[in-house]
C-alpha positions in Angstrom: 0.0 0.0 0.0 1.5 3.3 -1.1 0.4 6.4 0.9 1.3 9.8 -0.4 1.4 12.7 2.0 2.8 16.2 1.9 6.1 16.1 3.7 6.4 18.0 7.0 9.7 19.4 8.1 10.7 18.1 11.5 12.7 20.3 13.7 16.4 20.2 13.1 18.0 19.0 16.3 21.8 18.7 16.7 22.5 15.2 17.8 26.1 14.5 18.9 26.3 10.7 18.8 29.5 9.7 20.5 28.9 7.4 23.4 29.2 9.0 26.8 28.7 12.5 25.4 25.3 12.9 27.1 23.7 13.5 23.8 20.4 12.1 25.0 19.8 14.8 27.5 20.1 17.4 24.7 17.3 16.0 22.5 13.8 17.6 22.8 10.8 15.6 21.5 10.3 15.8 17.7 6.6 16.6 17.9 6.2 16.3 14.1 7.4 12.8 14.1 5.3 11.8 17.2 2.2 13.3 15.6 2.8 11.6 12.3 3.3 8.2 14.1 0.0 8.7 15.9 -2.1 10.0 13.0 -0.9 7.9 10.1 -1.3 4.5 11.7 -4.8 4.5 13.3 -6.3 2.3 10.6 -3.7 -0.5 11.0 -3.7 -0.8 14.8 -5.9 -3.9 15.1 -4.4 -7.3 15.9 -5.2 -9.7 13.1 -6.0 -13.1 14.6 -5.5 -15.0 11.3 -1.9 -13.7 11.1 -1.0 -14.3 14.8 -2.4 -17.8 15.0 -1.1 -19.1 11.7 2.4 -17.6 12.3 2.8 -18.8 15.9 1.4 -22.3 15.3 3.2 -22.7 12.0 6.5 -21.6 13.4 6.1 -24.0 16.4 5.2 -27.0 14.2 8.1 -26.4 11.9 10.5 -25.9 14.9 9.4 -29.1 16.7 9.2 -31.1 13.5 12.7 -30.1 12.4 14.0 -30.7 15.9 12.6 -34.3 15.8 14.3 -34.7 12.4 17.6 -33.5 13.8 17.4 -36.1 16.6 16.3 -39.0 14.4 18.4 -38.7 11.2 21.7 -40.5 10.9 23.4 -38.0 8.6 25.4 -35.3 10.5 24.9 -32.8 7.7 21.2 -33.3 7.6 21.0 -33.1 11.4 22.8 -29.7 11.3 20.6 -28.4 8.5 17.4 -29.5 10.4 18.9 -28.1 13.6 19.4 -24.7 12.0 15.8 -24.7 10.7 14.6 -25.7 14.2 16.5 -22.8 15.7 15.0 -20.2 13.3 11.5 -21.5 13.6 11.5 -21.9 17.4 13.2 -18.5 17.8 10.4 -16.9 15.8 7.7 -18.8 17.8 9.4 -17.8 21.1 9.4 -14.1 20.3 5.7 -13.9 20.3 6.2 -13.5 24.1 7.1 -9.9 23.2 3.7 -9.4 21.5 1.8 -11.0 24.4 3.4 -8.6 26.9 1.8 -5.7 25.0 -1.7 -7.2 24.7 -4.4 -5.0 26.1 -8.2 -5.0 26.4 -8.6 -8.7 25.7 -6.7 -8.7 22.4 -6.7 -12.2 20.8 -8.6 -14.2 23.4 -6.9 -17.6 24.0 -3.7 -16.7 22.2 -1.6 -16.3 25.3 -2.9 -19.7 26.7 -2.2 -21.4 23.4 1.3 -19.9 23.1 2.2 -21.1 26.6 1.0 -24.6 25.8 2.8 -24.8 22.4 5.9 -22.7 23.1 6.2 -21.1 26.6 6.1 -24.1 28.8 8.0 -26.5 26.4 10.8 -24.0 26.1 10.6 -23.2 29.9 10.0 -19.5 29.1 6.3 -19.0 30.0 4.7 -15.7 29.4 4.8 -14.5 33.0 8.6 -14.0 32.6 7.9 -11.0 30.4 4.5 -9.8 31.6 4.6 -6.8 33.9 8.3 -6.7 33.2 8.8 -5.6 29.6 6.3 -2.8 30.0 8.7 -1.2 32.5 11.2 -0.8 29.7 8.6 1.3 27.9 7.9 3.7 30.8 8.8 7.2 29.8 10.7 7.9 33.1 12.3 4.5 33.5 13.8 3.7 30.0 17.6 3.6 30.2 17.7 4.2 34.0 18.6 1.9 36.8 14.9 0.9 37.1 14.8 -0.4 33.5 15.1 -4.3 33.6 16.1 -4.4 29.9 18.9 -1.8 29.7 22.6 -1.8 30.3 25.0 0.9 29.0 26.9 -1.6 27.0 28.5 1.0 24.8 30.1 2.6 27.9 31.4 -0.7 29.4 34.6 -2.6 28.9 35.2 -4.2 25.5 35.3 -7.7 27.0 31.7 -7.2 28.2 30.2 -7.6 24.8 31.3 -11.2 24.1 30.5 -12.1 27.7 27.0 -10.6 27.3 26.4 -12.8 24.3 28.0 -16.0 25.3 26.5 -16.2 28.7 23.2 -17.0 26.9 24.6 -20.4 26.2 23.8 -21.2 29.9 20.1 -20.2 29.6 18.6 -23.6 29.0 20.5 -25.2 31.9 19.5 -22.3 34.1 15.9 -22.5 33.2 15.9 -26.3 33.8 17.4 -25.7 37.2 14.9 -23.0 38.0 11.8 -25.1 37.2 13.0 -28.6 38.2 14.7 -27.6 41.5 14.0 -24.1 42.7 10.2 -24.1 42.1 9.5 -27.1 44.3 12.1 -26.0 46.9 10.5 -22.6 46.9 7.1 -24.1 47.7 8.4 -25.2 51.1 11.2 -22.7 51.7 10.0 -19.1 51.4 13.4 -17.4 51.1 14.2 -19.6 48.0 10.8 -18.7 46.6 11.5 -15.0 47.1 14.9 -15.2 45.6 13.6 -17.2 42.6 10.8 -14.6 42.0 12.9 -11.5 42.4 16.0 -12.6 40.5 15.1 -15.6 38.2 11.6 -14.8 37.0 12.1 -12.1 34.5 13.8 -11.9 31.1 16.0 -9.0 32.2 19.6 -8.0 31.5 19.9 -5.4 34.3 21.7 -7.3 37.2 20.3 -4.7 39.7 16.7 -5.4 38.8 14.5 -7.0 41.4 11.1 -8.1 40.4 8.1 -6.9 42.4 5.2 -9.2 43.4 2.8 -10.0 40.6 -0.4 -8.0 40.3 -3.9 -8.4 39.0 -4.6 -11.9 37.6 -0.9 -12.7 37.2 -0.4 -14.6 40.5 -2.9 -17.3 39.5 -1.3 -17.6 36.0 2.2 -17.8 37.6 1.1 -20.7 39.8 -0.4 -22.7 36.9 2.6 -22.0 34.6 5.2 -22.7 37.2 3.5 -26.0 38.0 3.4 -26.9 34.4 7.0 -25.9 33.9 8.1 -28.0 36.9 6.3 -31.1 35.6 7.7 -30.6 32.1 11.3 -30.1 33.4 11.0 -33.4 35.3 9.7 -35.1 32.2 12.8 -33.8 30.3 15.1 -35.2 32.9 13.2 -38.5 33.0 13.4 -38.8 29.2 17.2 -39.5 29.5 16.3 -42.9 31.2 13.7 -43.7 28.5 15.5 -42.5 25.3 19.1 -41.9 26.2 21.0 -38.6 26.2 20.8 -37.7 22.5 17.3 -36.2 22.3 17.9 -34.0 25.4 21.4 -32.9 24.2 20.2 -32.0 20.7 17.2 -30.1 22.2 19.6 -28.3 24.6 21.9 -27.4 21.7 19.0 -25.9 19.7 17.7 -24.0 22.7 21.2 -22.7 23.5 21.6 -21.4 19.9 18.1 -19.8 20.1 19.2 -18.1 23.3 22.5 -16.8 21.8 20.6 -15.5 18.7 18.2 -13.7 20.9 21.1 -12.2 22.9 22.7 -11.0 19.7 19.4 -9.4 18.7 19.2 -7.8 22.1 22.8 -6.5 21.7 21.8 -4.5 18.6 18.2 -3.6 19.7 19.6 -0.3 21.2 22.7 1.8 21.0 23.1 1.5 24.8 24.6 4.9 25.0 22.5 6.4 27.8 24.3 7.1 31.1 21.3 6.6 33.3 19.4 9.9 32.9 15.7 10.1 32.0 15.2 10.6 28.3 12.5 12.1 26.1 10.5 9.8 23.8 12.5 11.0 20.8 15.8 10.3 22.7 14.6 6.8 23.5 13.6 6.3 19.9 17.1 7.4 18.7 18.8 5.1 21.2 16.7 2.3 19.7 17.2 0.6 16.3 15.3 -0.1 13.1 16.9 -2.4 10.5 14.4 -1.9 7.6 14.4 -3.3 4.1 15.9 -3.6 1.5 18.0 -6.1 3.5 16.1 -9.3 4.2 18.4 -11.2 6.6 17.2 -9.0 9.5 13.9 -10.8 9.3 15.7 -14.0 10.4 17.5 -12.5 13.5 14.8 -10.0 14.4 11.5 -11.6 13.4 8.0 -10.8 14.6 8.4 -7.1 14.0 11.6 -6.6 16.0 13.6 -5.3 13.1 11.5 -2.2 13.7 12.4 -2.0 17.3 12.8 1.8 17.4 9.4 2.2 15.7 8.0 -0.2 18.3 9.2 2.3 21.0 7.1 5.0 19.4 4.0 2.8 19.2 4.4 -0.1 21.7 0.9 -1.4 21.1 1.1 -1.6 17.3 0.8 -5.2 16.2 3.9 -6.7 14.7 2.3 -7.3 11.3 1.5 -3.6 10.9 5.0 -2.2 11.6 6.3 -2.6 8.0 3.4 -0.6 6.7 3.7 2.0 9.5 7.4 2.4 8.6 6.6 2.9 4.9 4.1 5.5 5.7 6.4 7.5 8.0 9.3 7.3 5.5 7.0 8.6 2.8 5.6 11.4 5.0 8.5 12.7 6.9 11.2 14.9 5.4 14.8 13.7 5.3 15.8 15.9 8.2 13.2 14.2 10.5 14.5 12.4 13.6 12.8 9.3 12.3 15.6 8.5 9.9 18.2 8.7 12.6 17.1 5.3 14.1 17.4 3.4 10.8 20.5 1.3 10.5 22.0 -1.0 7.8 22.3 -4.3 9.7 23.7 -6.2 12.7 27.4 -6.0 11.6 27.3 -2.2 11.5 25.6 -2.0 14.8 28.0 -4.4 16.6 30.9 -2.5 15.2 29.5 0.8 16.5 29.0 -0.5 20.0 32.4 -2.2 20.0 34.1 1.1 18.9 32.3 3.0 21.7 33.5 0.5 24.3 37.0 1.2 23.1 36.5 4.9 23.5 35.0 4.4 27.0 38.0 2.5 28.4 39.7 4.0 31.4 
């Protein structure tokens, strides 16, 4: 769909972009961009059930089917190819947790429950680990501050912090298995373990100082159900070794570990990570976030389910993932070249990793 609009000139704002320069505090809100984002996308704000259900279930079925193939085939080359397919499909299915965390007003009834059955519990990452957590990352006064569970000033840290940040994700499957198989039942009888598990091991957060608050609303009941299901599933995984040997579990762990690393790589380039802890305007938050729009296609593999438009998502958190490409096209067509909107568009993962790595070198000492 091509939409023609008369371009509006956004304010010209000087934006020094060297990490550690405090450039975020100097950026006022680009009201023309914010108004355009609001006004040009009202007609594409509904969640389409046909897209969500087909995409999620299809990705899960391809992921589990190729995982089974990787376990059963004798050819190492075929097993690797099927394993790669399983990683990409299950990764896509898993990232619907991000959409679920933004559902409001009863959007897509039954989808969250189905996702937990097909994806969340089997991958030991149920939806409660993102619900009432991810939305803190979108709070105007908390983004990029010590209260943000999903922010670290990686560009201002030591160079060795980047590979450590990515590679530590290899341990995620083992940590999740330990959480559900051991800590959940222990926490049921030892309150301090329960408190520690909830505060430190119940959120998909990267900020080590983040402590999760008690769940609110209808979440406590859902947590009880999903933790019980996760505990039983984790025991079944462990018991499967005695029934089927080590190979199925080790292959599944290998796939899950690569999924976790891929997600950590995506997280590494989801923002520029250049904020020093101060509160930021919406436009500053947008410019510290990343879009990787077409024409490149590979970003759809490492940032699926709309996450290649992560900066745009920060402008419109409730916009369904399937509408973000059209929203991007409309804004690019509508806003002049000096708009702040174009400052969040980047060429790809390699460029972004290089930028963050260079900034860590500048920040040493």
